Wavefront OBJ file of the C-alpha trace (Angstrom):
o trace
v 243.609 123.047 144.397
v 240.617 125.352 144.538
v 239.582 123.809 147.863
v 243.032 124.435 149.355
v 243.049 128.096 148.349
v 239.497 128.556 149.658
v 240.529 127.039 153.003
v 243.650 129.182 153.280
v 241.799 132.383 152.383
v 239.100 131.675 154.970
v 240.233 133.025 158.286
v 239.802 130.634 161.169
v 237.810 132.052 164.035
v 239.907 132.181 167.163
v 237.736 132.616 170.281
v 240.770 133.803 172.217
v 240.749 137.028 170.161
v 237.400 137.937 171.705
v 238.056 136.886 175.311
v 237.375 139.530 177.901
v 238.094 139.609 181.602
v 235.278 140.145 184.091
v 236.411 143.749 184.438
v 236.221 144.287 180.687
v 232.726 142.747 180.629
v 231.612 145.060 183.429
v 233.140 148.043 181.651
v 231.283 147.110 178.437
v 228.037 146.697 180.409
v 228.553 150.083 182.068
v 229.157 151.707 178.691
v 226.008 150.155 177.146
v 223.860 151.038 180.165
v 225.166 154.596 180.085
v 224.395 154.934 176.360
v 220.931 153.367 176.794
v 220.019 155.602 179.730
v 221.551 158.577 177.896
v 219.282 157.916 174.912
v 216.312 157.661 177.262
v 217.246 160.952 178.962
v 217.573 162.755 175.625
v 214.154 161.441 174.588
v 212.763 162.445 178.001
v 214.072 166.010 177.692
v 212.590 166.321 174.193
v 209.315 164.890 175.514
v 209.312 167.425 178.343
v 209.875 170.271 175.889
v 206.872 169.117 173.864
v 205.073 167.909 176.999
v 201.714 169.523 176.325
v 201.540 167.956 172.862
v 202.669 164.604 174.273
v 200.037 164.732 176.992
v 197.289 165.598 174.508
v 198.401 162.790 172.205
v 198.462 160.208 174.993
v 195.132 161.358 176.451
v 193.281 161.412 173.123
v 191.974 157.815 173.520
v 190.787 158.748 177.025
v 188.932 161.800 175.757
v 187.287 159.748 173.002
v 186.236 157.003 175.443
v 184.796 159.575 177.858
v 182.850 161.244 175.044
v 181.493 157.888 173.786
v 180.142 157.128 177.266
v 178.558 160.609 177.588
v 180.948 161.747 180.323
v 182.574 165.143 180.562
v 185.943 165.222 178.805
v 187.374 167.565 181.435
v 190.128 165.995 183.489
v 190.057 166.995 187.152
v 193.009 167.473 189.472
v 192.565 166.446 193.098
v 196.087 167.048 194.474
v 198.508 169.927 194.038
v 201.242 167.816 192.448
v 198.979 165.640 190.304
v 199.150 167.737 187.133
v 202.957 167.900 187.306
v 203.265 164.157 187.948
v 200.919 163.404 185.045
v 203.100 165.593 182.833
v 206.233 163.722 184.000
v 204.638 160.274 183.561
v 203.418 161.086 180.058
v 206.887 162.327 179.105
v 208.493 159.180 180.546
v 206.104 156.926 178.611
v 206.858 158.823 175.424
v 210.615 158.738 176.108
v 210.562 154.996 176.849
v 208.679 154.341 173.649
v 210.889 156.568 171.521
v 214.149 155.327 173.050
v 213.064 151.662 173.112
v 214.702 150.712 169.793
v 217.923 152.479 170.863
v 217.973 150.600 174.180
v 217.316 147.274 172.400
v 220.218 148.071 170.076
v 222.529 148.807 173.033
v 221.503 145.527 174.647
v 222.303 143.766 171.379
v 225.766 145.359 171.200
v 226.533 144.118 174.713
v 225.342 140.585 173.946
v 227.039 140.502 170.526
v 230.465 140.829 172.118
v 230.065 137.353 173.616
v 228.771 135.578 170.518
v 230.624 133.690 167.844
v 230.354 135.104 164.304
v 227.959 132.326 163.251
v 225.659 133.074 166.207
v 225.956 136.795 165.597
v 224.863 136.292 161.984
v 221.564 134.737 163.075
v 220.834 137.410 165.648
v 221.688 140.168 163.150
v 218.869 138.888 160.954
v 216.338 139.159 163.780
v 217.359 142.455 165.406
v 215.595 144.627 162.798
v 212.590 142.321 163.117
v 212.479 142.750 166.899
v 212.678 146.538 166.609
v 209.958 146.503 163.936
v 207.751 144.291 166.111
v 208.309 146.658 169.043
v 207.112 149.608 166.947
v 204.146 147.636 165.561
v 203.219 146.600 169.112
v 203.248 150.206 170.330
v 201.096 151.353 167.405
v 198.712 148.404 167.941
v 198.409 149.299 171.622
v 197.644 152.948 170.920
v 195.277 152.417 167.975
v 193.374 149.298 169.021
v 193.954 148.049 172.569
v 193.965 151.343 174.489
v 190.655 152.662 173.051
v 189.001 149.272 173.499
v 190.259 148.945 177.069
v 189.265 152.496 178.016
v 185.830 152.043 176.422
v 185.263 148.920 178.514
v 186.629 150.314 181.788
v 184.801 153.640 181.589
v 181.575 151.938 180.525
v 181.819 149.431 183.363
l 1 2 3 4 5 6 7 8 9 10 11 12 13 14 15 16 17 18 19 20 21 22 23 24 25 26 27 28 29 30 31 32 33 34 35 36 37 38 39 40 41 42 43 44 45 46 47 48 49 50 51 52 53 54 55 56 57 58 59 60 61 62 63 64 65 66 67 68 69 70 71 72 73 74 75 76 77 78 79 80 81 82 83 84 85 86 87 88 89 90 91 92 93 94 95 96 97 98 99 100 101 102 103 104 105 106 107 108 109 110 111 112 113 114 115 116 117 118 119 120 121 122 123 124 125 126 127 128 129 130 131 132 133 134 135 136 137 138 139 140 141 142 143 144 145 146 147 148 149 150 151 152 153 154 155 156
């Protein structure tokens, strides 16, 4: 008797409830892309507002590598637009890094619509892990790889 009540209380998964037409899939993709790019643009605008601090933060490993190799830590500009483009690139790198977890989450929401609940359960376990690994990878790059790489390239 207990087995019968457990089976009747469990709701059967009907894949037809989740079916979407190609138009609905494209609309969902458009929505997720818009939200992902919107998150990137918000992060980019914030990065531009704090652009000088962002540029100093991103160039700190460069300054340290130049100083270790007894080079001048002054950065020279050889074209009229170079300082502006460096400012833009630094803000885009910062925005991509800051908005990365948000964009991964939007990608997940698009993919999750096409998964069965059992498949979704497994991916839900690993989504926080992937975002955590993304953040750890960025920190590892900035703290270890970038100084080591700049030290080698400038010393070469």
